[in-house]
NULUMVO-931855 format. One record per residue (C-alpha): chain; residue number from 1; y, x, z. Coordinates in nm, 2 decimals. Example, Ala and Ser with C-alpha at 12.3 -4.5 7.8 and 13.67 -1.06 7.14 Angstrom:
<ropas>
  ch    i      yy      xx      zz
   A    1   -0.45    1.23    0.78
   A    2   -0.11    1.37    0.71
</ropas>
This chain:
<ropas>
  ch    i      yy      xx      zz
   A    1   -4.79   20.76    6.13
   A    2   -4.66   21.11    6.18
   A    3   -4.35   20.99    6.37
   A    4   -4.57   20.78    6.60
   A    5   -4.79   21.09    6.68
   A    6   -4.48   21.30    6.75
   A    7   -4.33   21.03    6.98
   A    8   -4.66   20.99    7.17
   A    9   -4.68   21.37    7.21
   A   10   -4.32   21.40    7.33
   A   11   -4.37   21.11    7.58
   A   12   -4.69   21.27    7.71
   A   13   -4.52   21.61    7.76
   A   14   -4.22   21.45    7.93
   A   15   -4.44   21.24    8.16
   A   16   -4.64   21.55    8.26
   A   17   -4.32   21.74    8.33
   A   18   -4.17   21.45    8.53
   A   19   -4.47   21.44    8.76
   A   20   -4.48   21.80    8.86
   A   21   -4.30   21.75    9.19
   A   22   -4.02   21.99    9.12
   A   23   -3.66   21.86    9.15
   A   24   -3.54   22.10    8.88
   A   25   -3.68   22.38    8.67
   A   26   -3.50   22.66    8.48
   A   27   -3.57   22.72    8.11
   A   28   -3.51   23.04    7.93
   A   29   -3.14   22.95    7.87
   A   30   -3.08   22.88    8.24
   A   31   -3.02   22.51    8.21
   A   32   -3.19   22.27    8.45
   A   33   -3.41   21.97    8.40
   A   34   -3.26   21.67    8.57
   A   35   -3.51   21.45    8.74
   A   36   -3.53   21.10    8.58
   A   37   -3.71   20.79    8.67
   A   38   -3.96   20.73    8.40
   A   39   -4.14   20.43    8.28
   A   40   -4.35   20.46    7.97
   A   41   -4.28   20.20    7.70
   A   42   -4.55   19.94    7.65
   A   43   -4.51   19.95    7.27
   A   44   -4.70   20.23    7.10
   A   45   -4.47   20.47    6.91
   A   46   -4.15   20.38    7.10
   A   47   -3.97   20.61    7.33
   A   48   -4.01   20.61    7.71
   A   49   -3.75   20.40    7.88
   A   50   -3.55   20.48    8.20
   A   51   -3.57   20.84    8.06
   A   52   -3.30   21.10    8.00
   A   53   -3.31   21.29    7.67
   A   54   -3.10   21.59    7.59
   A   55   -3.06   21.75    7.24
   A   56   -2.85   22.02    7.07
   A   57   -2.77   22.11    6.71
   A   58   -2.60   22.42    6.58
   A   59   -2.43   22.47    6.24
   A   60   -2.18   22.69    6.07
   A   61   -2.23   23.01    5.89
   A   62   -2.35   23.19    6.20
   A   63   -2.47   22.88    6.40
   A   64   -2.15   22.91    6.59
   A   65   -2.07   22.53    6.62
   A   66   -2.27   22.32    6.86
   A   67   -2.32   21.95    6.91
   A   68   -2.48   21.83    7.24
   A   69   -2.62   21.48    7.30
   A   70   -2.74   21.36    7.64
   A   71   -2.87   21.00    7.65
   A   72   -3.04   20.77    7.90
   A   73   -3.26   20.50    7.75
   A   74   -3.30   20.19    7.97
   A   75   -3.50   19.92    7.79
   A   76   -3.31   19.87    7.47
   A   77   -2.98   20.01    7.60
   A   78   -2.86   20.36    7.54
   A   79   -2.58   20.54    7.73
   A   80   -2.48   20.90    7.74
   A   81   -2.25   21.17    7.63
   A   82   -2.19   21.36    7.31
   A   83   -1.99   21.68    7.26
   A   84   -1.90   21.84    6.93
   A   85   -1.80   22.20    7.02
   A   86   -1.69   22.39    6.72
   A   87   -1.60   22.76    6.77
   A   88   -1.25   22.76    6.65
   A   89   -1.15   22.40    6.62
   A   90   -1.06   22.12    6.86
   A   91   -1.37   21.97    7.03
   A   92   -1.47   21.61    7.04
   A   93   -1.61   21.50    7.38
   A   94   -1.70   21.15    7.49
   A   95   -1.94   20.88    7.57
   A   96   -2.22   20.70    7.38
   A   97   -2.30   20.33    7.43
   A   98   -2.55   20.16    7.20
   A   99   -2.89   20.00    7.14
   A  100   -3.24   20.12    7.07
   A  101   -3.46   19.93    6.82
   A  102   -3.80   20.10    6.77
   A  103   -3.70   20.46    6.74
   A  104   -3.35   20.39    6.58
   A  105   -3.03   20.42    6.79
   A  106   -2.70   20.28    6.68
   A  107   -2.42   20.37    6.92
   A  108   -2.04   20.39    6.95
   A  109   -1.91   20.73    7.03
   A  110   -1.58   20.71    7.22
   A  111   -1.42   21.05    7.23
   A  112   -1.10   21.25    7.27
   A  113   -0.99   21.51    7.02
   A  114   -0.66   21.69    7.03
   A  115   -0.57   21.47    7.33
   A  116   -0.61   21.15    7.13
   A  117   -0.87   20.88    7.19
   A  118   -1.09   20.78    6.89
   A  119   -1.42   20.61    6.82
   A  120   -1.70   20.65    6.56
   A  121   -2.02   20.47    6.50
   A  122   -2.32   20.71    6.50
   A  123   -2.68   20.65    6.40
   A  124   -2.98   20.84    6.54
   A  125   -3.36   20.83    6.51
   A  126   -3.59   20.97    6.78
   A  127   -3.86   21.18    6.63
   A  128   -4.09   21.32    6.89
   A  129   -3.92   21.62    7.04
   A  130   -3.62   21.60    6.80
   A  131   -3.33   21.37    6.73
   A  132   -3.22   21.30    6.37
   A  133   -2.87   21.18    6.29
   A  134   -2.71   21.03    5.98
   A  135   -2.44   21.27    5.85
   A  136   -2.07   21.19    5.84
   A  137   -1.86   21.14    5.53
   A  138   -1.48   21.15    5.49
   A  139   -1.33   20.81    5.43
   A  140   -1.02   20.86    5.21
   A  141   -0.87   20.51    5.30
   A  142   -0.86   20.58    5.67
   A  143   -0.84   20.96    5.66
   A  144   -1.12   20.98    5.91
   A  145   -1.49   21.08    5.92
   A  146   -1.75   20.80    5.96
   A  147   -2.12   20.78    5.96
   A  148   -2.27   20.76    5.61
   A  149   -2.48   20.45    5.66
   A  150   -2.65   20.49    5.31
   A  151   -2.77   20.85    5.39
   A  152   -3.10   20.95    5.54
   A  153   -3.12   21.10    5.89
   A  154   -3.05   21.46    5.78
   A  155   -2.89   21.63    6.09
   A  156   -3.17   21.75    6.32
   A  157   -3.12   21.81    6.69
   A  158   -3.37   22.00    6.90
   A  159   -3.47   21.88    7.24
   A  160   -3.35   22.08    7.54
   A  161   -3.37   22.07    7.92
   A  162   -3.10   21.84    8.07
   A  163   -2.86   22.00    8.32
</ropas>
């Protein structure tokens, strides 16, 4: 019930911002809101479609590592970009392609790291003005990180203005 309320509030806030007639607006960090064609979902508690969402998450001892997610939801299709930007490590930057079912998103993240292409399945859940992600775990057989499908959505991203 709480998730549905948060989703409805977020959709209402986004719809009111989308209709203000401005092509872009600065927030306090200097990023811009990109105009998006919006169409509210007909099912209660589901995200708006034809809508761009942008989120960020920081971690590390001094919140020095940042992950950015930008996604466009069009019906049940999700496309976008995801960037993991650690302060002193090699970044992962790439694209997301996936599907939306209710408020759950399953996507394939295709990225480059250290000049090498790679992929990873990622799982998100839209929660009002936040995005939750299942954490990664290290798979000893492959020597790679992968999404921990058995885990809860523990990594929380905050909504931000899209550039």
